[in-house]
ZAMARGU-4260 file (C-alpha; in steps of 0.2 Angstrom, whole numbers, plus 5000, padded with zeros to 4 digits):
<rodrens>
0) 4996/4806/5314 | 4981/4798/5306 | 4983/4784/5294 | 4968/4781/5283 | 4964/4775/5265
5) 4968/4787/5251 | 4959/4783/5234 | 4965/4791/5218 | 4952/4791/5205 | 4947/4798/5188
10) 4935/4796/5174 | 4943/4791/5158 | 4935/4794/5141 | 4935/4776/5137 | 4941/4760/5145
15) 4956/4758/5134 | 4963/4774/5141 | 4974/4774/5156 | 4978/4788/5168 | 4996/4792/5168
20) 4992/4807/5180 | 4985/4795/5194 | 5000/4784/5192 | 5012/4799/5195 | 5003/4803/5211
25) 5004/4785/5217 | 5022/4784/5212 | 5026/4799/5223 | 5016/4794/5238 | 5032/4788/5247
30) 5027/4779/5263 | 5009/4782/5260 | 5008/4771/5245 | 5003/4756/5256 | 4987/4765/5261
35) 4984/4772/5243 | 4975/4764/5228 | 4970/4768/5211 | 4952/4766/5204 | 4948/4771/5186
40) 4931/4773/5178 | 4924/4780/5162 | 4913/4795/5158 | 4899/4782/5153 | 4898/4774/5170
45) 4883/4778/5181 | 4890/4791/5193 | 4881/4784/5208 | 4888/4767/5204 | 4905/4775/5204
50) 4902/4783/5220 | 4897/4767/5228 | 4913/4758/5222 | 4924/4772/5229 | 4916/4773/5246
55) 4917/4754/5247 | 4935/4757/5250 | 4931/4768/5265 | 4943/4782/5260 | 4947/4796/5271
60) 4954/4806/5256 | 4950/4805/5238 | 4961/4812/5224 | 4951/4816/5208 | 4959/4820/5191
65) 4948/4833/5182 | 4950/4836/5163 | 4939/4844/5149 | 4931/4827/5144 | 4926/4823/5162
70) 4923/4839/5171 | 4904/4838/5171 | 4904/4820/5177 | 4917/4824/5190 | 4906/4839/5197
75) 4891/4827/5199 | 4903/4814/5207 | 4909/4826/5220 | 4891/4832/5224 | 4886/4814/5226
80) 4901/4809/5237 | 4899/4824/5248 | 4880/4820/5250 | 4883/4802/5256 | 4900/4804/5265
85) 4902/4823/5270 | 4917/4819/5280 | 4928/4812/5266 | 4940/4824/5261 | 4940/4827/5242
90) 4956/4834/5233 | 4954/4840/5215 | 4968/4842/5202 | 4971/4842/5183 | 4971/4855/5170
95) 4952/4859/5171 | 4954/4865/5188 | 4971/4873/5187 | 4966/4889/5179 | 4953/4903/5180
100) 4939/4905/5176 | 4933/4889/5183 | 4917/4887/5173 | 4911/4871/5182 | 4908/4874/5200
105) 4917/4862/5213 | 4911/4870/5229 | 4910/4853/5237 | 4928/4849/5235 | 4939/4852/5250
110) 4955/4857/5241 | 4960/4860/5223 | 4978/4858/5218 | 4983/4869/5204 | 4998/4865/5193
115) 5008/4849/5193 | 5003/4839/5208 | 5016/4825/5207 | 5023/4830/5224 | 5011/4843/5230
120) 4997/4830/5232 | 5008/4820/5244 | 5013/4836/5254 | 4995/4841/5255 | 4989/4824/5262
125) 5004/4823/5274 | 4998/4841/5281 | 4980/4835/5282 | 4985/4819/5292 | 4996/4829/5303
130) 4982/4841/5308 | 4991/4855/5299 | 4979/4856/5284 | 4980/4873/5275 | 4965/4885/5277
135) 4965/4890/5259 | 4954/4881/5246 | 4966/4883/5232 | 4983/4876/5233 | 4996/4883/5220
140) 5008/4869/5217 | 5026/4874/5215 | 5034/4868/5199 | 5043/4852/5204 | 5061/4849/5198
145) 5059/4835/5186 | 5073/4825/5193 | 5063/4824/5210 | 5048/4816/5201 | 5047/4797/5203
150) 5042/4789/5186 | 5025/4780/5186 | 5028/4766/5174 | 5030/4752/5187 | 5012/4755/5192
155) 5004/4750/5175 | 4995/4734/5179 | 4995/4717/5170 | 4977/4722/5165 | 4984/4739/5158
160) 4997/4731/5148 | 4985/4718/5140 | 4970/4730/5137 | 4974/4748/5138 | 4985/4762/5130
165) 5001/4764/5139 | 5005/4783/5140 | 5023/4789/5143 | 5032/4806/5143 | 5050/4810/5140
170) 5048/4828/5143 | 5036/4841/5150 | 5032/4858/5143 | 5032/4867/5126 | 5043/4882/5120
175) 5029/4889/5109 | 5016/4902/5113 | 5001/4896/5103 | 4987/4905/5112 | 4974/4891/5111
180) 4985/4879/5120 | 4988/4876/5138 | 5006/4870/5135 | 5010/4888/5130 | 5009/4892/5149
185) 5023/4881/5154 | 5038/4890/5159 | 5051/4879/5150 | 5054/4862/5142 | 5060/4849/5155
190) 5067/4833/5150 | 5068/4817/5160 | 5085/4809/5162 | 5087/4800/5145 | 5095/4784/5152
195) 5083/4783/5167 | 5068/4785/5155 | 5075/4772/5142 | 5077/4760/5156 | 5059/4762/5161
200) 5054/4759/5143 | 5064/4743/5142 | 5056/4737/5158 | 5039/4741/5150 | 5044/4732/5135
205) 5049/4716/5145 | 5032/4716/5153 | 5024/4715/5136 | 5020/4733/5131 | 5020/4735/5113
210) 5009/4751/5111 | 5017/4767/5117 | 5008/4784/5116 | 5020/4798/5120 | 5011/4813/5127
215) 5026/4825/5125 | 5020/4841/5116 | 5036/4843/5105 | 5044/4826/5103 | 5056/4832/5090
220) 5063/4847/5100 | 5077/4839/5108 | 5085/4830/5093 | 5098/4821/5104 | 5085/4813/5115
225) 5073/4810/5101 | 5086/4800/5091 | 5089/4789/5107 | 5071/4785/5108 | 5069/4781/5090
230) 5084/4770/5091 | 5076/4761/5106 | 5061/4756/5095 | 5071/4752/5080 | 5082/4740/5089
235) 5066/4729/5093 | 5062/4716/5080 | 5044/4712/5086 | 5028/4722/5080 | 5024/4737/5090
240) 5016/4754/5089 | 5023/4771/5095 | 5014/4788/5094 | 5023/4805/5095 | 5017/4823/5094
245) 5029/4833/5083 | 5031/4850/5076 | 5031/4851/5057 | 5046/4862/5053 | 5060/4853/5063
250) 5066/4836/5055 | 5085/4836/5054 | 5094/4822/5045 | 5096/4812/5061 | 5078/4811/5063
255) 5074/4808/5044 | 5087/4794/5043 | 5079/4785/5058 | 5060/4788/5054 | 5063/4781/5036
260) 5067/4764/5044 | 5051/4761/5053 | 5040/4747/5046 | 5022/4751/5041 | 5009/4753/5055
265) 5023/4755/5068 | 5025/4774/5069 | 5012/4787/5070 | 5015/4806/5071 | 5002/4819/5076
270) 5008/4835/5067 | 5000/4852/5073 | 4997/4863/5058 | 4981/4871/5064 | 4981/4884/5050
275) 4990/4888/5035 | 4985/4906/5035 | 5001/4916/5039 | 4991/4931/5046 | 4980/4920/5057
280) 4995/4910/5063 | 5004/4926/5068 | 4989/4933/5077 | 4989/4918/5088 | 5008/4918/5090
285) 5010/4902/5080 | 5026/4902/5070 | 5024/4894/5053 | 5039/4890/5042 | 5030/4885/5026
290) 5045/4880/5016 | 5050/4868/5030 | 5033/4862/5033 | 5030/4857/5015 | 5048/4849/5014
295) 5045/4839/5029 | 5028/4833/5026 | 5033/4828/5008 | 5048/4818/5016 | 5037/4809/5028
300) 5024/4806/5015 | 5036/4799/5002 | 5051/4793/5011 | 5044/4785/5027 | 5030/4773/5031
305) 5024/4784/5046 | 5005/4786/5048 | 5002/4805/5050 | 4988/4815/5058 | 4988/4833/5052
310) 4978/4845/5063 | 4967/4860/5057 | 4956/4871/5068 | 4940/4879/5063 | 4936/4896/5071
315) 4953/4904/5074 | 4952/4923/5076 | 4951/4931/5058 | 4950/4914/5049 | 4936/4914/5036
320) 4928/4898/5029 | 4937/4902/5012 | 4954/4904/5021 | 4951/4887/5031 | 4946/4879/5014
325) 4962/4885/5006 | 4972/4877/5020 | 4962/4861/5019 | 4965/4860/5000 | 4984/4863/5002
330) 4986/4850/5015 | 4976/4837/5004 | 4988/4841/4990 | 5003/4839/5001 | 4998/4823/5009
335) 4986/4808/5009 | 4987/4808/5028 | 4973/4809/5040 | 4968/4827/5043 | 4960/4830/5060
340) 4948/4844/5059 | 4944/4852/5076 | 4933/4866/5083 | 4942/4880/5092 | 4940/4879/5111
345) 4943/4893/5124 | 4952/4884/5138 | 4954/4893/5155 | 4971/4900/5157 | 4975/4903/5138
350) 4976/4921/5131 | 4964/4918/5117 | 4952/4930/5126 | 4962/4945/5120 | 4954/4943/5103
355) 4936/4942/5109 | 4931/4960/5106 | 4940/4963/5090 | 4934/4947/5082 | 4918/4945/5090
360) 4923/4928/5098 | 4908/4920/5107 | 4911/4903/5116 | 4900/4891/5125 | 4903/4891/5144
365) 4899/4872/5144 | 4913/4859/5141 | 4921/4858/5129 | 4919/4877/5127 | 4918/4877/5108
370) 4917/4893/5099 | 4899/4897/5094 | 4902/4911/5082 | 4913/4926/5078 | 4913/4940/5065
375) 4919/4929/5051 | 4909/4913/5055 | 4890/4913/5061 | 4883/4901/5073 | 4876/4892/5057
380) 4893/4891/5049 | 4901/4884/5065 | 4887/4871/5066 | 4890/4866/5047 | 4908/4865/5050
385) 4905/4853/5065 | 4896/4842/5054 | 4909/4844/5040 | 4922/4838/5053 | 4912/4823/5058
390) 4908/4817/5040 | 4926/4821/5035 | 4931/4809/5049 | 4919/4795/5043 | 4923/4797/5025
395) 4940/4803/5023 | 4950/4799/5039 | 4942/4782/5041 | 4951/4775/5026 | 4935/4766/5021
400) 4932/4776/5006 | 4951/4779/5000 | 4947/4778/4981 | 4929/4784/4981 | 4929/4800/4991
405) 4943/4809/4981 | 4931/4807/4966 | 4920/4821/4974 | 4933/4834/4970 | 4943/4826/4956
410) 4937/4838/4942 | 4944/4854/4949 | 4954/4849/4965 | 4943/4860/4976 | 4942/4848/4991
415) 4934/4860/5003 | 4920/4866/4992 | 4915/4849/4986 | 4916/4840/5002 | 4906/4855/5011
420) 4892/4853/4998 | 4892/4834/5001 | 4892/4836/5020 | 4877/4847/5019 | 4868/4835/5007
425) 4872/4820/5018 | 4866/4829/5034 | 4849/4833/5025 | 4847/4815/5021 | 4852/4808/5038
430) 4848/4822/5050 | 4862/4815/5061 | 4881/4813/5061 | 4881/4798/5073 | 4877/4779/5072
435) 4877/4779/5053 | 4881/4761/5047 | 4895/4759/5035 | 4883/4752/5022 | 4872/4768/5024
440) 4887/4779/5022 | 4892/4770/5006 | 4874/4772/4999 | 4875/4791/5003 | 4891/4793/4993
445) 4884/4782/4979 | 4868/4792/4978 | 4877/4809/4979 | 4889/4804/4965 | 4876/4798/4954
450) 4861/4809/4957 | 4870/4826/4961 | 4887/4825/4952 | 4880/4815/4937 | 4893/4801/4938
455) 4890/4784/4930 | 4882/4771/4942 | 4894/4757/4937 | 4910/4768/4939 | 4905/4773/4956
460) 4899/4756/4962 | 4915/4747/4956 | 4926/4760/4966 | 4915/4757/4981 | 4916/4739/4980
465) 4935/4740/4980 | 4935/4751/4995 | 4923/4741/5005 | 4929/4723/5001 | 4948/4727/5004
470) 4946/4720/5022 | 4941/4702/5023 | 4925/4697/5031 | 4915/4711/5024 | 4899/4708/5014
475) 4894/4717/4998 | 4880/4730/5003 | 4863/4725/4995 | 4863/4740/4984 | 4880/4736/4976
480) 4876/4717/4973 | 4870/4721/4955 | 4887/4729/4952 | 4898/4715/4960 | 4907/4710/4944
485) 4925/4710/4940 | 4930/4719/4923 | 4930/4701/4915 | 4912/4700/4918 | 4914/4686/4930
490) 4905/4686/4947 | 4916/4692/4961 | 4919/4678/4973 | 4912/4682/4990 | 4917/4669/5004
495) 4902/4672/5016 | 4909/4659/5027 | 4924/4670/5032 | 4923/4683/5045 | 4940/4689/5046
500) 4943/4705/5056 | 4960/4715/5056 | 4968/4713/5073 | 4978/4725/5083 | 4977/4743/5087
505) 4980/4750/5070 | 4965/4745/5059 | 4963/4763/5052 | 4981/4763/5047 | 4979/4746/5038
510) 4964/4752/5029 | 4973/4768/5023 | 4989/4759/5018 | 4979/4746/5008
</rodrens>
């Protein structure tokens, strides 16, 4: 049996991200751990530099994790590796190569493991090393029993703990059938053993981890397990941050009682709304219990300090701009939380394609496979909504303009109509949605309120000053200096010597809470 170096790699979106998938593979390599290593890069790294660093390890086998955000870079990396080192065996895995159609070609890869590879990768490597390598290119991984999977948390490094997000999962799978989501393909929800998992969390805590991002699709599905996890964090007296994805219609009293105890900036909830149009929701097999959703968001908004992300999607089959706008207006009236606006993506493996003919759904074949147009939304409409989403993030979700932005729709409460008009105007001035400075964003808002909406200059300026100067260390933008007076008429004191920056992972939360 051959015994050579095995290198597990992926390209993360950013340095602060860490790959829990690679660590699962490493944790389950059994006796091969001693010849296995992990190397993480980012999608911004030069691919030939990445290939050089990988090949410097002289690997005989490379395992590469492929996702929607890195698939194109991974294809280039495979091409380069095979050109330089054709005898090195490359094994791919991850959601972007687990389903058909595979829209990015990986002809150079030797094997593709489809499905959960925690155990299947080790088994494939063993077969290769024993000269029993399978003849098929695609390896369909059997769904592993969750109790057979070794948890990966011991393999976060000291550098990870100090500098990166630490991803954890208490369960796998999702019971819902939302057609745009790969999690709907899972056969069932499987929970890790509660005591074993809590022991792993405690070990991470003792190592200094204070930032936990749960990747479970439905954290609040198993209430007994969820309450144990919340109790774990509530028992800690130090500052920490924990992120959960939750369904919006299932918050029994046991959860409510605990969530109300979390301190500000310690608990973040990502809540998948996606649409408030009941017909559209039914069409994509998403069950909406509006009364429960409204009650639970109101509870989280007024009775807890949880920082919420509410998700909406543009381009769902049958959803018009008017319908989307009504949903956005409703959410803003329900909560001051961040509202993340995404563009529909057609992921391989999902059943969204059954709507293609009826609703004229046309998607890009280039990652991230965004919708380009449908019968309700033209290509131009989709482009405008992409810019709408970007400006919404810069102005509304950032928390930088908490008092100023709502003035856009204060007169009649029609959030969507007014912000849509504003986003068109800003794009006409900037011809860009990226690399716009905070001062320039503020100037756009000032000019629009004064020139287009006819607001009083001083009124707009004073609100902008309150927004921009709520964080220490910021300077008054030049265009606002003539207005930098308090109501008493005295000059606002500006300590130009200070340059205080809000520390920690939750700057956006602190801006929105202030």
